[in-house]
C-alpha positions in Angstrom: 11.5 128.7 112.0 8.2 130.3 111.5 5.0 128.2 111.9 1.8 129.5 110.3 -1.4 128.6 112.1 -4.3 129.4 109.8 -7.9 129.5 111.0 -10.5 127.4 109.1 -12.2 130.3 107.3 -11.8 129.3 103.7 -14.6 131.2 102.1 -13.8 134.8 101.1 -17.3 136.0 101.5 -19.6 134.8 104.3 -22.7 136.1 106.0 -20.9 138.2 108.6 -21.3 141.6 110.2 -18.9 143.0 107.6 -20.9 141.9 104.5 -22.3 145.4 104.0 -18.8 146.9 103.8 -17.2 147.8 100.5 -14.6 145.0 100.2 -12.6 146.7 97.4 -8.9 145.9 97.9 -9.5 143.5 100.8 -6.8 140.8 101.1 -7.8 137.2 100.6 -5.8 136.1 103.6 -3.8 137.6 106.5 -1.3 136.7 109.2 -0.8 138.2 112.7 2.8 138.4 113.9 2.9 137.1 117.5 5.9 135.8 119.3 7.2 132.4 120.6 5.1 129.6 121.8 4.5 129.5 125.5 4.1 133.2 125.7 1.0 135.4 125.9 1.5 137.0 122.5 1.2 133.6 120.8 -2.0 132.7 122.6 -3.6 136.1 122.4 -2.6 136.8 118.9 -3.6 133.5 117.4 -6.9 133.9 119.2 -7.8 137.3 117.8 -6.6 136.3 114.4 -9.1 133.4 114.4 -11.8 135.8 115.7 -11.2 138.3 112.9 -11.1 135.5 110.3 -14.4 134.1 111.5 -16.1 137.5 111.7 -14.9 138.8 108.3 -14.8 135.6 106.3 -11.2 136.1 105.4 -8.7 133.3 105.9 -6.2 134.2 108.6 -4.1 133.1 111.6 -1.3 133.7 113.9 2.4 133.3 113.0 5.3 132.6 115.3 7.9 135.4 115.3 10.7 136.7 117.5 8.4 139.3 119.0 7.7 143.1 118.9 10.7 144.3 116.9 10.2 141.7 114.2 6.5 142.4 114.1 7.1 146.1 113.6 9.4 145.2 110.7 7.1 142.6 109.2 4.0 144.8 109.3 5.9 147.7 107.8 6.9 145.5 104.8 3.6 143.7 104.6 5.0 140.3 105.3 2.4 140.2 108.1 -0.6 142.4 107.6 -1.2 142.5 111.4 1.1 142.2 114.4 1.5 143.0 118.1 4.1 145.2 119.8 5.0 146.8 123.1 5.3 150.5 123.0 9.0 150.7 123.8 10.0 148.7 120.7 7.3 150.5 118.7 8.9 153.9 119.4 12.4 152.7 118.7 11.3 151.1 115.4 9.4 154.2 114.3 12.5 156.4 115.0 14.8 154.1 113.1 16.5 152.6 116.2 15.4 149.0 115.7 18.2 146.5 116.3 17.0 144.6 113.3 17.7 147.4 110.8 19.4 150.5 112.4 18.6 153.7 110.6 15.4 152.3 108.9 12.2 153.9 110.1 9.4 151.3 110.2 6.7 153.9 109.7 4.2 151.9 107.6 3.1 150.1 110.8 0.0 151.8 112.3 -1.7 151.4 115.6 -4.9 149.5 115.6 -6.2 148.7 119.1 -4.9 148.5 122.8 -4.2 145.0 124.0 -2.9 144.9 127.6 0.0 145.8 129.8 3.0 143.6 129.8 4.4 143.2 133.3 8.1 142.5 133.7 8.3 139.6 136.3 10.9 137.1 137.5 10.4 133.4 138.2 12.7 131.0 140.0 12.4 127.5 141.4 11.7 127.5 145.2 14.6 125.1 145.6 17.0 127.7 144.2 16.6 129.8 147.4 16.2 133.0 145.2 13.1 134.8 146.4 14.2 138.4 145.7 16.2 140.3 143.0 18.9 141.0 145.6 19.4 137.3 146.1 20.2 136.5 142.5 23.9 135.4 142.7 26.6 136.7 140.5 26.8 134.8 137.2 23.3 133.5 137.5 22.0 131.9 134.3 19.0 134.0 133.3 16.6 133.3 130.4 15.3 136.5 128.8 13.0 135.0 126.1 13.5 135.1 122.3 16.4 137.2 121.0 15.1 140.7 120.1 11.9 140.4 122.2 10.7 143.1 124.6 12.1 141.1 127.5 15.4 140.5 125.8 15.7 144.2 124.9 14.8 145.8 128.2 15.1 143.2 131.1 18.9 142.8 130.9 19.3 146.6 131.0 16.9 146.7 134.0 18.8 144.1 135.9 22.1 145.7 135.1 20.7 149.0 136.5 19.9 147.0 139.7 23.4 145.7 139.9 22.7 142.1 138.9 25.6 140.2 137.2 24.3 137.4 135.0 24.9 134.9 132.1 22.3 135.8 129.5 20.4 133.0 127.8 17.7 133.2 125.0 15.0 130.8 123.8 11.2 130.4 123.6 9.3 130.8 126.9 8.4 127.1 126.8 12.0 126.0 126.2 13.3 128.3 129.0 10.7 127.0 131.4 11.8 123.5 130.7 15.5 124.5 131.2 14.6 126.1 134.6 12.9 122.9 135.7 15.9 120.8 134.6 18.4 123.0 136.5 19.9 124.5 133.3 18.8 128.0 134.3 18.6 129.8 137.6 16.1 132.5 136.7 13.6 133.4 134.0 12.9 137.1 133.4 9.5 137.3 131.8 7.9 140.2 129.9 4.4 138.9 128.9 0.8 139.4 129.6 -0.5 137.7 132.7 -1.1 134.9 133.4 2.0 133.8 131.3 1.1 130.3 130.0 4.7 129.0 130.5 4.5 130.0 134.2 1.1 128.5 134.7 2.4 125.2 133.2 5.6 125.3 135.2 3.9 125.7 138.6 1.9 122.6 137.9 5.1 120.6 137.7 7.4 122.4 140.2 7.4 124.7 143.3 8.2 128.2 142.0 8.7 131.8 143.3 7.2 134.7 141.5 9.8 137.4 142.5 8.7 141.0 143.0 10.5 144.3 142.8 11.3 146.0 146.1 10.2 149.6 146.4 13.7 150.9 145.9 14.3 148.6 142.8 11.0 149.7 141.3 11.8 153.3 141.7 15.2 152.9 140.0 13.6 151.1 137.0 10.8 153.6 136.7 13.3 156.4 136.5 15.5 154.8 133.9 13.0 153.1 131.5 9.7 153.8 129.6 7.6 151.7 132.0 4.9 152.2 134.6 4.2 150.8 138.0 2.1 147.5 137.9 0.8 145.0 140.4 0.4 141.3 139.7 -2.7 140.4 141.6 -2.7 137.6 144.2 -4.2 134.5 142.6 -2.8 135.2 139.2 -0.8 132.1 139.8 -1.4 129.4 142.5 2.1 130.1 143.7 1.4 133.8 144.4 -0.3 134.3 147.8 -0.2 138.1 147.8 0.0 141.0 145.3 3.5 141.3 143.6 5.0 144.6 142.7 6.3 144.9 139.1 6.6 147.3 136.2 4.9 147.2 132.8 4.7 148.4 129.2 1.6 148.7 127.1 1.0 146.6 124.1 -0.9 147.5 120.9 -2.1 145.6 117.9 -0.6 147.0 114.7 -1.5 146.9 111.1 0.1 147.8 107.7 -0.8 151.5 107.1 -1.7 150.8 103.4 -4.5 148.4 104.0 -8.0 149.6 103.0 -9.8 151.6 105.6 -12.9 149.4 105.4 -10.9 146.2 106.1 -9.1 147.7 109.2 -12.4 149.2 110.5 -14.1 145.8 110.2 -11.1 144.0 111.9 -11.0 146.5 114.7 -14.7 146.3 115.3 -14.5 142.4 115.3 -12.1 142.5 118.2 -13.4 145.4 120.3 -17.1 144.6 119.9 -16.4 141.0 121.1 -14.8 141.6 124.5 -16.4 138.5 126.1 -14.9 136.3 123.3 -11.5 138.0 123.7 -11.6 137.2 127.4 -12.2 133.5 126.5 -9.0 133.7 124.5 -6.8 135.2 127.3 -7.6 136.9 130.5 -5.1 139.7 129.6 -7.8 140.9 127.2 -9.6 142.5 130.2 -7.7 145.6 129.2 -8.6 145.3 125.5 -11.1 148.2 125.6 -11.7 151.1 123.2 -11.1 153.7 125.9 -7.5 152.5 126.3 -6.7 153.9 122.9 -5.2 156.9 124.9 -2.4 154.7 126.2 -0.8 155.3 122.8 0.7 158.8 122.7 2.9 158.7 119.6 2.1 156.0 117.0 -0.4 157.0 114.3 -3.6 155.0 114.2 -4.8 153.5 110.9 -7.8 155.6 109.5 -10.0 152.5 109.7 -9.3 152.2 113.5 -9.9 155.9 113.9 -13.3 155.5 112.2 -14.2 152.9 114.8 -13.1 155.0 117.7 -15.0 158.0 116.5 -18.2 156.0 116.1 -17.7 155.1 119.8 -17.4 158.8 120.7 -13.6 159.0 121.1 -11.8 162.0 119.5 -8.5 160.9 118.0 -6.1 163.8 117.5 -4.9 164.5 113.9 -1.3 163.9 115.0 -2.3 160.4 116.0 -4.1 159.7 112.7 -2.1 158.3 109.8 -2.1 160.8 107.0 -3.9 163.3 109.3 
């Protein structure tokens, strides 16, 4: 069930930085497709939705979804004007390989701004005795997040590549964390920006292990999947004494390609010109910087976003500009 969380920005026109813009065709309200509660998408997405609503004077908020694949589909159809996706699901959706609608190319979803990298990480209770991937027993009950999420799509394949035999479970990150604590799960395989709220909450209530990839395991995964090497810094969680080796996938905010250029320009500017406020929303926003536009190598940017980047001195290639 979807739950809509709208910001308190009822007036359509306020004294904001966007008042000088031509507002022809602007929507009167918007939603940002996020993911399940307890995950980084929900916290980050609801936060930037509220920021944009406040800056532009347009009512808006975050909406719970099943994650990146659903967000690509919903933004394509206009059910959500904005959304968030990892680049693996984005490519599959653009090419017509989404598990939600095989053969349908969701090409009305345009890139907007870079968010952060999503590390793939594993968490167990210390009492389980599982402190490495190699120690995960056959038939282990592993929670992979909401069905159709980035974690659910890629993490099972990764663990199968590493020879792990498991019983797959799905659910929101908050629910899975509760099941782990209650002994109903053995492992949770997270794919979310750090710190993951569900892990931070879990370690307050229980002793946990943040399990890292060995060098050999990481090499196998890097060779087989569209991910890059990543390090979870020591101190990200109180349970993590040293750096932890992981792999990651970049995330981008997305927007319906048919929205007015002036609206998307103003929304992009509201986020990227307010980095300090984004950092207050979630620490993962440290990577929400204009120069990271280049982490997207295939998904066309909305012309409104391109206008912002070019004002900042970045040259977006024609093949990465929608309609270019």
